[in-house]
KOLVO-819368 format. One record per residue (C-alpha): residue number from 1; residue in three letters; x, y, z. Coordinates in pm, 1 decimal. Example, Ala and Ser with C-alpha at 12.3 -4.5 7.8 and 13.67 -1.06 7.14 Angstrom:
BEGIN
i:1&aa:Ala&x:1230.0&y:-450.0&z:780.0 $
i:2&aa:Ser&x:1367.0&y:-106.0&z:714.0 $
***
This chain:
BEGIN
i:1&aa:Unk&x:7190.4&y:-3510.4&z:1335.2 $
i:2&aa:Unk&x:7233.7&y:-3398.5&z:974.4 $
i:3&aa:Unk&x:7551.6&y:-3195.1&z:946.3 $
i:4&aa:Unk&x:7404.9&y:-3010.8&z:643.8 $
i:5&aa:Unk&x:7168.6&y:-2828.3&z:880.4 $
i:6&aa:Unk&x:7454.1&y:-2743.6&z:1115.2 $
i:7&aa:Unk&x:7663.5&y:-2619.6&z:821.9 $
i:8&aa:Unk&x:7372.9&y:-2396.0&z:712.1 $
i:9&aa:Unk&x:7356.6&y:-2253.3&z:1067.7 $
i:10&aa:Unk&x:7734.8&y:-2191.4&z:1069.4 $
i:11&aa:Unk&x:7734.8&y:-2031.3&z:722.2 $
i:12&aa:Unk&x:7441.1&y:-1798.8&z:793.6 $
i:13&aa:Unk&x:7611.0&y:-1697.6&z:1121.4 $
i:14&aa:Unk&x:7928.3&y:-1614.3&z:927.7 $
i:15&aa:Unk&x:7757.8&y:-1422.4&z:644.4 $
i:16&aa:Unk&x:7446.7&y:-1288.6&z:822.4 $
i:17&aa:Unk&x:7276.7&y:-1345.0&z:489.6 $
i:18&aa:Unk&x:7055.9&y:-1632.0&z:379.2 $
i:19&aa:Unk&x:7124.7&y:-1542.9&z:16.0 $
i:20&aa:Unk&x:7500.6&y:-1543.1&z:54.0 $
i:21&aa:Unk&x:7488.5&y:-1862.7&z:261.2 $
i:22&aa:Unk&x:7286.8&y:-2034.9&z:-13.1 $
i:23&aa:Unk&x:7546.8&y:-1926.1&z:-271.0 $
i:24&aa:Unk&x:7836.4&y:-2060.4&z:-64.2 $
i:25&aa:Unk&x:7652.5&y:-2386.3&z:1.9 $
i:26&aa:Unk&x:7547.1&y:-2431.8&z:-364.9 $
i:27&aa:Unk&x:7180.7&y:-2449.7&z:-271.8 $
i:28&aa:Unk&x:6873.9&y:-2224.0&z:-263.5 $
i:29&aa:Unk&x:6775.6&y:-1960.7&z:-9.9 $
i:30&aa:Unk&x:6455.3&y:-2153.8&z:56.9 $
i:31&aa:Unk&x:6654.8&y:-2466.9&z:145.7 $
i:32&aa:Unk&x:6879.8&y:-2273.2&z:386.4 $
i:33&aa:Unk&x:6574.5&y:-2115.9&z:549.7 $
i:34&aa:Unk&x:6410.3&y:-2457.4&z:595.3 $
i:35&aa:Unk&x:6725.9&y:-2598.3&z:748.6 $
i:36&aa:Unk&x:6750.8&y:-2313.2&z:1002.3 $
i:37&aa:Unk&x:6382.2&y:-2339.7&z:1088.2 $
i:38&aa:Unk&x:6421.7&y:-2713.7&z:1137.3 $
i:39&aa:Unk&x:6705.5&y:-2658.5&z:1383.2 $
i:40&aa:Unk&x:6512.3&y:-2391.7&z:1570.0 $
i:41&aa:Unk&x:6212.4&y:-2622.9&z:1601.8 $
i:42&aa:Unk&x:6431.3&y:-2916.1&z:1706.6 $
i:43&aa:Unk&x:6622.7&y:-2718.6&z:1969.4 $
i:44&aa:Unk&x:6333.1&y:-2496.3&z:2078.7 $
i:45&aa:Unk&x:6532.7&y:-2173.8&z:2045.2 $
i:46&aa:Unk&x:6554.0&y:-1882.0&z:1804.1 $
i:47&aa:Unk&x:6893.1&y:-1880.7&z:1632.1 $
i:48&aa:Unk&x:6851.7&y:-1562.2&z:1430.0 $
i:49&aa:Unk&x:6642.8&y:-1249.5&z:1460.8 $
i:50&aa:Unk&x:6509.1&y:-1109.2&z:1134.4 $
i:51&aa:Unk&x:6425.1&y:-742.8&z:1166.6 $
i:52&aa:Unk&x:6404.8&y:-487.5&z:885.9 $
i:53&aa:Unk&x:6546.8&y:-746.2&z:646.6 $
i:54&aa:Unk&x:6861.7&y:-769.5&z:861.9 $
i:55&aa:Unk&x:6978.5&y:-1101.2&z:1005.0 $
i:56&aa:Unk&x:7130.1&y:-1108.2&z:1354.0 $
i:57&aa:Unk&x:7257.4&y:-1396.1&z:1564.3 $
i:58&aa:Unk&x:7058.5&y:-1425.3&z:1885.0 $
i:59&aa:Unk&x:7213.7&y:-1485.6&z:2228.1 $
i:60&aa:Unk&x:7102.9&y:-1850.6&z:2206.3 $
i:61&aa:Unk&x:7247.5&y:-1874.2&z:1856.4 $
i:62&aa:Unk&x:7580.2&y:-1729.8&z:1974.6 $
i:63&aa:Unk&x:7591.7&y:-1982.4&z:2257.7 $
i:64&aa:Unk&x:7517.6&y:-2279.8&z:2030.7 $
i:65&aa:Unk&x:7738.8&y:-2172.2&z:1738.4 $
i:66&aa:Unk&x:8077.1&y:-2297.0&z:1871.8 $
i:67&aa:Unk&x:7917.2&y:-2627.2&z:1970.0 $
i:68&aa:Unk&x:7775.0&y:-2666.5&z:1617.8 $
i:69&aa:Unk&x:8115.9&y:-2579.2&z:1471.4 $
i:70&aa:Unk&x:8277.6&y:-2847.4&z:1688.9 $
i:71&aa:Unk&x:8027.2&y:-3111.3&z:1578.6 $
i:72&aa:Unk&x:8078.5&y:-3030.6&z:1207.3 $
i:73&aa:Unk&x:8457.6&y:-3026.6&z:1250.0 $
i:74&aa:Unk&x:8442.3&y:-3363.1&z:1425.0 $
i:75&aa:Unk&x:8215.7&y:-3509.9&z:1157.1 $
i:76&aa:Unk&x:8449.1&y:-3384.2&z:882.5 $
i:77&aa:Unk&x:8752.2&y:-3527.9&z:1062.6 $
i:78&aa:Unk&x:8575.3&y:-3861.3&z:1100.7 $
i:79&aa:Unk&x:8484.1&y:-3865.9&z:732.7 $
i:80&aa:Unk&x:8839.8&y:-3779.3&z:633.9 $
i:81&aa:Unk&x:8981.1&y:-4052.9&z:859.1 $
i:82&aa:Unk&x:8735.6&y:-4307.9&z:720.9 $
i:83&aa:Unk&x:8820.4&y:-4218.2&z:362.9 $
i:84&aa:Unk&x:9194.4&y:-4234.8&z:433.7 $
i:85&aa:Unk&x:9149.6&y:-4575.6&z:598.0 $
i:86&aa:Unk&x:8956.0&y:-4703.6&z:297.3 $
i:87&aa:Unk&x:9194.0&y:-4555.6&z:44.1 $
i:88&aa:Unk&x:9482.6&y:-4768.8&z:161.4 $
i:89&aa:Unk&x:9687.6&y:-4792.3&z:-156.2 $
i:90&aa:Unk&x:9487.6&y:-4529.8&z:-340.9 $
i:91&aa:Unk&x:9224.8&y:-4763.8&z:-484.2 $
i:92&aa:Unk&x:8908.9&y:-4595.1&z:-354.1 $
i:93&aa:Unk&x:8703.8&y:-4375.7&z:-588.3 $
i:94&aa:Unk&x:8405.3&y:-4174.4&z:-464.5 $
i:95&aa:Unk&x:8161.8&y:-4057.4&z:-735.9 $
i:96&aa:Unk&x:7848.4&y:-3855.2&z:-669.8 $
i:97&aa:Unk&x:7593.0&y:-3825.1&z:-945.7 $
i:98&aa:Unk&x:7262.7&y:-3659.8&z:-1030.0 $
i:99&aa:Unk&x:6958.7&y:-3891.2&z:-994.7 $
i:100&aa:Unk&x:6894.9&y:-3929.9&z:-1367.9 $
i:101&aa:Unk&x:7234.9&y:-4083.5&z:-1454.3 $
i:102&aa:Unk&x:7075.1&y:-4415.8&z:-1558.8 $
i:103&aa:Unk&x:6925.5&y:-4230.6&z:-1857.3 $
i:104&aa:Unk&x:7265.7&y:-4141.5&z:-1995.2 $
i:105&aa:Unk&x:7572.5&y:-4310.6&z:-2147.0 $
i:106&aa:Unk&x:7774.4&y:-4220.9&z:-1838.2 $
i:107&aa:Unk&x:7603.7&y:-4498.0&z:-1640.8 $
i:108&aa:Unk&x:7740.4&y:-4757.0&z:-1882.8 $
i:109&aa:Unk&x:8082.6&y:-4592.7&z:-1869.8 $
i:110&aa:Unk&x:8095.6&y:-4632.5&z:-1492.5 $
i:111&aa:Unk&x:7981.6&y:-4993.4&z:-1517.7 $
i:112&aa:Unk&x:8246.8&y:-5063.5&z:-1784.3 $
i:113&aa:Unk&x:8517.1&y:-4904.9&z:-1566.5 $
i:114&aa:Unk&x:8410.2&y:-5118.3&z:-1270.2 $
i:115&aa:Unk&x:8444.1&y:-5431.7&z:-1484.4 $
i:116&aa:Unk&x:8782.6&y:-5323.5&z:-1619.5 $
i:117&aa:Unk&x:8922.5&y:-5220.4&z:-1279.6 $
i:118&aa:Unk&x:8775.8&y:-5461.3&z:-1024.8 $
i:119&aa:Unk&x:9053.7&y:-5370.6&z:-777.4 $
i:120&aa:Unk&x:8921.6&y:-5011.4&z:-749.0 $
i:121&aa:Unk&x:8674.5&y:-4983.1&z:-461.8 $
i:122&aa:Unk&x:8396.4&y:-4774.3&z:-612.9 $
i:123&aa:Unk&x:8160.4&y:-4568.0&z:-398.3 $
i:124&aa:Unk&x:7872.8&y:-4440.5&z:-613.9 $
i:125&aa:Unk&x:7612.2&y:-4215.0&z:-456.6 $
i:126&aa:Unk&x:7304.5&y:-4068.6&z:-626.4 $
i:127&aa:Unk&x:7213.2&y:-3732.8&z:-467.0 $
i:128&aa:Unk&x:7022.9&y:-3417.9&z:-554.5 $
i:129&aa:Unk&x:7190.1&y:-3185.3&z:-804.6 $
i:130&aa:Unk&x:7261.8&y:-2911.6&z:-549.3 $
i:131&aa:Unk&x:7453.0&y:-3162.8&z:-336.3 $
i:132&aa:Unk&x:7647.3&y:-3289.2&z:-641.5 $
i:133&aa:Unk&x:7749.2&y:-2933.4&z:-728.7 $
i:134&aa:Unk&x:7913.3&y:-2878.1&z:-388.2 $
i:135&aa:Unk&x:8065.5&y:-3222.6&z:-345.7 $
i:136&aa:Unk&x:8399.1&y:-3143.1&z:-510.4 $
i:137&aa:Unk&x:8466.4&y:-2826.8&z:-311.8 $
i:138&aa:Unk&x:8369.2&y:-2985.9&z:17.2 $
i:139&aa:Unk&x:8579.6&y:-3293.0&z:-53.2 $
i:140&aa:Unk&x:8275.6&y:-3523.6&z:-37.0 $
i:141&aa:Unk&x:8354.6&y:-3672.4&z:-378.5 $
i:142&aa:Unk&x:8657.2&y:-3730.2&z:-600.7 $
i:143&aa:Unk&x:8453.8&y:-3706.5&z:-921.9 $
i:144&aa:Unk&x:8094.6&y:-3599.5&z:-995.6 $
i:145&aa:Unk&x:7857.1&y:-3654.0&z:-1281.7 $
i:146&aa:Unk&x:7635.3&y:-3351.8&z:-1333.7 $
i:147&aa:Unk&x:7444.9&y:-3134.6&z:-1576.1 $
i:148&aa:Unk&x:7575.8&y:-2799.8&z:-1697.7 $
i:149&aa:Unk&x:7385.3&y:-2519.1&z:-1870.3 $
i:150&aa:Unk&x:7694.5&y:-2303.4&z:-1891.3 $
i:151&aa:Unk&x:8069.5&y:-2339.5&z:-1865.2 $
i:152&aa:Unk&x:8229.9&y:-2551.2&z:-1591.5 $
i:153&aa:Unk&x:8413.9&y:-2380.1&z:-1307.1 $
i:154&aa:Unk&x:8766.2&y:-2280.5&z:-1404.6 $
i:155&aa:Unk&x:8902.5&y:-2480.9&z:-1113.0 $
i:156&aa:Unk&x:8767.2&y:-2806.0&z:-1254.2 $
i:157&aa:Unk&x:8828.9&y:-3047.9&z:-1540.3 $
i:158&aa:Unk&x:8527.8&y:-3152.4&z:-1746.8 $
i:159&aa:Unk&x:8483.7&y:-3469.8&z:-1949.4 $
i:160&aa:Unk&x:8183.6&y:-3448.7&z:-2180.7 $
i:161&aa:Unk&x:7953.1&y:-3753.7&z:-2176.8 $
i:162&aa:Unk&x:7637.0&y:-3648.1&z:-2360.5 $
i:163&aa:Unk&x:7392.9&y:-3365.3&z:-2418.1 $
i:164&aa:Unk&x:7020.5&y:-3326.6&z:-2372.9 $
i:165&aa:Unk&x:6744.9&y:-3076.7&z:-2439.8 $
i:166&aa:Unk&x:6414.4&y:-2967.4&z:-2292.7 $
i:167&aa:Unk&x:6094.3&y:-3101.5&z:-2448.2 $
i:168&aa:Unk&x:5723.7&y:-3095.9&z:-2363.0 $
i:169&aa:Unk&x:5550.7&y:-3410.5&z:-2232.7 $
i:170&aa:Unk&x:5180.1&y:-3425.3&z:-2327.7 $
i:171&aa:Unk&x:4902.0&y:-3672.0&z:-2376.5 $
i:172&aa:Unk&x:4862.9&y:-3794.5&z:-2735.0 $
i:173&aa:Unk&x:4494.7&y:-3699.6&z:-2728.1 $
i:174&aa:Unk&x:4566.2&y:-3335.9&z:-2636.5 $
i:175&aa:Unk&x:4559.2&y:-3045.6&z:-2877.6 $
i:176&aa:Unk&x:4924.5&y:-2971.6&z:-2798.3 $
i:177&aa:Unk&x:5031.0&y:-3312.6&z:-2927.7 $
i:178&aa:Unk&x:4942.4&y:-3201.8&z:-3280.3 $
i:179&aa:Unk&x:5213.2&y:-2937.4&z:-3288.5 $
i:180&aa:Unk&x:5549.0&y:-3005.2&z:-3454.4 $
i:181&aa:Unk&x:5713.2&y:-2774.0&z:-3200.8 $
i:182&aa:Unk&x:5583.8&y:-2587.5&z:-2896.4 $
i:183&aa:Unk&x:5677.4&y:-2250.2&z:-2750.6 $
i:184&aa:Unk&x:5629.0&y:-2087.7&z:-2413.3 $
i:185&aa:Unk&x:5332.2&y:-1900.1&z:-2561.9 $
i:186&aa:Unk&x:5166.1&y:-2229.7&z:-2654.4 $
i:187&aa:Unk&x:5192.5&y:-2334.7&z:-2286.9 $
i:188&aa:Unk&x:5080.5&y:-2004.0&z:-2138.5 $
i:189&aa:Unk&x:4744.8&y:-2139.2&z:-2021.4 $
i:190&aa:Unk&x:4854.5&y:-2494.8&z:-1944.6 $
i:191&aa:Unk&x:4881.1&y:-2649.7&z:-1600.0 $
i:192&aa:Unk&x:5255.6&y:-2698.6&z:-1574.7 $
i:193&aa:Unk&x:5408.4&y:-2991.5&z:-1383.0 $
i:194&aa:Unk&x:5779.0&y:-2932.6&z:-1327.5 $
i:195&aa:Unk&x:6085.1&y:-3048.5&z:-1136.3 $
i:196&aa:Unk&x:6178.5&y:-2830.6&z:-841.2 $
i:197&aa:Unk&x:6474.4&y:-2603.2&z:-767.4 $
i:198&aa:Unk&x:6692.5&y:-2869.9&z:-602.7 $
i:199&aa:Unk&x:6708.8&y:-3057.6&z:-934.3 $
i:200&aa:Unk&x:6844.4&y:-2744.8&z:-1107.3 $
i:201&aa:Unk&x:6593.5&y:-2807.9&z:-1387.2 $
i:202&aa:Unk&x:6337.8&y:-2558.2&z:-1267.1 $
i:203&aa:Unk&x:6561.4&y:-2256.4&z:-1341.0 $
i:204&aa:Unk&x:6593.2&y:-2310.3&z:-1718.8 $
i:205&aa:Unk&x:6219.3&y:-2371.8&z:-1749.3 $
i:206&aa:Unk&x:6145.4&y:-2056.4&z:-1551.1 $
i:207&aa:Unk&x:6387.6&y:-1861.4&z:-1770.3 $
i:208&aa:Unk&x:6222.8&y:-1991.3&z:-2086.6 $
i:209&aa:Unk&x:5888.5&y:-1840.4&z:-1978.1 $
i:210&aa:Unk&x:6046.4&y:-1524.3&z:-1835.2 $
i:211&aa:Unk&x:6225.7&y:-1456.6&z:-2165.9 $
i:212&aa:Unk&x:5886.3&y:-1485.0&z:-2338.2 $
i:213&aa:Unk&x:5729.5&y:-1246.0&z:-2088.6 $
i:214&aa:Unk&x:5491.5&y:-1514.1&z:-1962.3 $
i:215&aa:Unk&x:5406.1&y:-1616.3&z:-1604.3 $
i:216&aa:Unk&x:5316.5&y:-1983.4&z:-1624.6 $
i:217&aa:Unk&x:5068.1&y:-2161.3&z:-1399.9 $
i:218&aa:Unk&x:5279.8&y:-2403.4&z:-1196.1 $
i:219&aa:Unk&x:5033.7&y:-2672.5&z:-1089.4 $
i:220&aa:Unk&x:5295.5&y:-2898.8&z:-933.3 $
i:221&aa:Unk&x:5664.7&y:-2877.2&z:-843.3 $
i:222&aa:Unk&x:5854.8&y:-3185.5&z:-721.6 $
i:223&aa:Unk&x:6159.8&y:-3409.3&z:-752.0 $
i:224&aa:Unk&x:6026.4&y:-3735.0&z:-899.5 $
i:225&aa:Unk&x:6017.9&y:-3769.0&z:-1277.1 $
i:226&aa:Unk&x:5803.0&y:-4082.0&z:-1263.8 $
i:227&aa:Unk&x:5540.4&y:-3906.5&z:-1052.7 $
i:228&aa:Unk&x:5520.4&y:-3612.2&z:-1291.5 $
i:229&aa:Unk&x:5487.9&y:-3846.7&z:-1591.5 $
i:230&aa:Unk&x:5205.3&y:-4024.0&z:-1410.7 $
i:231&aa:Unk&x:5035.5&y:-3690.8&z:-1346.4 $
i:232&aa:Unk&x:5052.6&y:-3603.1&z:-1714.1 $
i:233&aa:Unk&x:4890.5&y:-3935.7&z:-1794.1 $
i:234&aa:Unk&x:4622.9&y:-3858.2&z:-1534.6 $
i:235&aa:Unk&x:4515.0&y:-3540.4&z:-1719.4 $
i:236&aa:Unk&x:4667.1&y:-3315.0&z:-1446.5 $
i:237&aa:Unk&x:4874.8&y:-3106.7&z:-1682.2 $
i:238&aa:Unk&x:5178.5&y:-3104.0&z:-1910.3 $
i:239&aa:Unk&x:5544.9&y:-3108.7&z:-1826.7 $
i:240&aa:Unk&x:5869.1&y:-2957.4&z:-1955.9 $
i:241&aa:Unk&x:6173.9&y:-3172.5&z:-1883.4 $
i:242&aa:Unk&x:6492.4&y:-3309.6&z:-2032.6 $
i:243&aa:Unk&x:6419.3&y:-3545.4&z:-2320.3 $
i:244&aa:Unk&x:6660.0&y:-3826.2&z:-2229.2 $
i:245&aa:Unk&x:6534.8&y:-3852.5&z:-1871.3 $
i:246&aa:Unk&x:6191.8&y:-3958.5&z:-1995.8 $
i:247&aa:Unk&x:6101.1&y:-4323.6&z:-2048.6 $
i:248&aa:Unk&x:5751.8&y:-4351.7&z:-2197.1 $
i:249&aa:Unk&x:5765.2&y:-4726.8&z:-2257.0 $
i:250&aa:Unk&x:5500.3&y:-4783.6&z:-1987.7 $
i:251&aa:Unk&x:5305.5&y:-4470.1&z:-2088.9 $
i:252&aa:Unk&x:5168.2&y:-4531.7&z:-2440.3 $
i:253&aa:Unk&x:4917.3&y:-4250.4&z:-2391.1 $
i:254&aa:Unk&x:5198.7&y:-3992.0&z:-2382.0 $
i:255&aa:Unk&x:5436.4&y:-3835.7&z:-2630.7 $
i:256&aa:Unk&x:5699.6&y:-3560.6&z:-2640.0 $
i:257&aa:Unk&x:5704.5&y:-3247.1&z:-2855.0 $
i:258&aa:Unk&x:6021.8&y:-3045.1&z:-2924.1 $
i:259&aa:Unk&x:6048.5&y:-2705.8&z:-2757.8 $
i:260&aa:Unk&x:6139.7&y:-2381.7&z:-2930.7 $
i:261&aa:Unk&x:6375.1&y:-2212.8&z:-2871.2 $
i:262&aa:Unk&x:6592.2&y:-2515.5&z:-2798.7 $
i:263&aa:Unk&x:6731.9&y:-2529.0&z:-2446.5 $
i:264&aa:Unk&x:7024.6&y:-2768.1&z:-2422.7 $
i:265&aa:Unk&x:7249.1&y:-2893.5&z:-2144.2 $
i:266&aa:Unk&x:7579.7&y:-3077.4&z:-2133.6 $
i:267&aa:Unk&x:7629.2&y:-3375.5&z:-1905.8 $
i:268&aa:Unk&x:7964.3&y:-3504.5&z:-1798.1 $
i:269&aa:Unk&x:8217.8&y:-3577.1&z:-1527.5 $
i:270&aa:Unk&x:8392.2&y:-3310.7&z:-1325.2 $
i:271&aa:Unk&x:8692.3&y:-3321.5&z:-1093.0 $
i:272&aa:Unk&x:8912.4&y:-3056.9&z:-938.2 $
i:273&aa:Unk&x:9228.7&y:-2959.6&z:-1122.7 $
i:274&aa:Unk&x:9551.6&y:-3068.8&z:-961.6 $
i:275&aa:Unk&x:9705.9&y:-3389.0&z:-825.4 $
i:276&aa:Unk&x:9494.1&y:-3703.6&z:-802.2 $
i:277&aa:Unk&x:9544.8&y:-4056.0&z:-679.7 $
i:278&aa:Unk&x:9574.0&y:-4366.5&z:-893.4 $
i:279&aa:Unk&x:9202.7&y:-4451.7&z:-884.8 $
i:280&aa:Unk&x:9093.5&y:-4106.7&z:-1000.0 $
i:281&aa:Unk&x:9352.4&y:-4094.3&z:-1277.0 $
i:282&aa:Unk&x:9258.7&y:-4443.1&z:-1395.9 $
i:283&aa:Unk&x:8890.8&y:-4349.3&z:-1417.6 $
i:284&aa:Unk&x:8964.4&y:-4016.1&z:-1589.5 $
i:285&aa:Unk&x:9181.2&y:-4183.9&z:-1852.8 $
i:286&aa:Unk&x:8917.7&y:-4455.6&z:-1903.2 $
i:287&aa:Unk&x:8621.7&y:-4225.3&z:-1964.3 $
i:288&aa:Unk&x:8825.4&y:-4001.9&z:-2193.7 $
i:289&aa:Unk&x:8904.3&y:-4298.7&z:-2412.2 $
i:290&aa:Unk&x:8564.9&y:-4473.4&z:-2408.3 $
***
């Protein structure tokens, strides 16, 4: 069983709020709702009653809650024991990263570190952005590579790797391709193909249109960049996404157009402030000097 679903159940039970639970779990309210519904379907019981916008734990939910807490606690203890066993002399390094890392310099930095420190046992996991964002606080990772649109959390250290900016992906034979820059107004009537909330790239696109007072027509929302690029090629719409994540080598029919106003993000490595083991410190010193 996925402990993320159990953790969602436990957090909603503690907060009695899907919104607050989503905030604590670094995810969206829709994701928390889907996780609870999945558990209810799997177990055949109603965990929460939802009346007059108030959330209440049902009798079945109250009965199952301590059992769910025990499973999550056991899973966390097992994970901790496994990590400690692997660490041995402090040479294990767990890095979680957003899916598009291969598009950025950070990927080469990790590869170079691995070559320079072959004795460090590297565990590299590519996960959705919302999972990356919570990995440090939950102890699931020692270091993460992620995208920031604002300032990093005060409890973390940030090592800048590169920056990126939103652009518009269009067919070369479209009218939009003739523009030197495009604005939200230029895309007001377009069929928009975008990355979804879990990638954390939907929010800045939505804000761009909201700031312009425009409600865009979202024709598709998903997680796969390659699929969206293919949809643009197939005349299904246009897309707004980060420029460096796009590889148009196999899509000669497509091009990108700068977006105005410019929306930029910073990409880099994060780790919690405080004491770290030898592997973490070696990696941190390496990326800060390369």
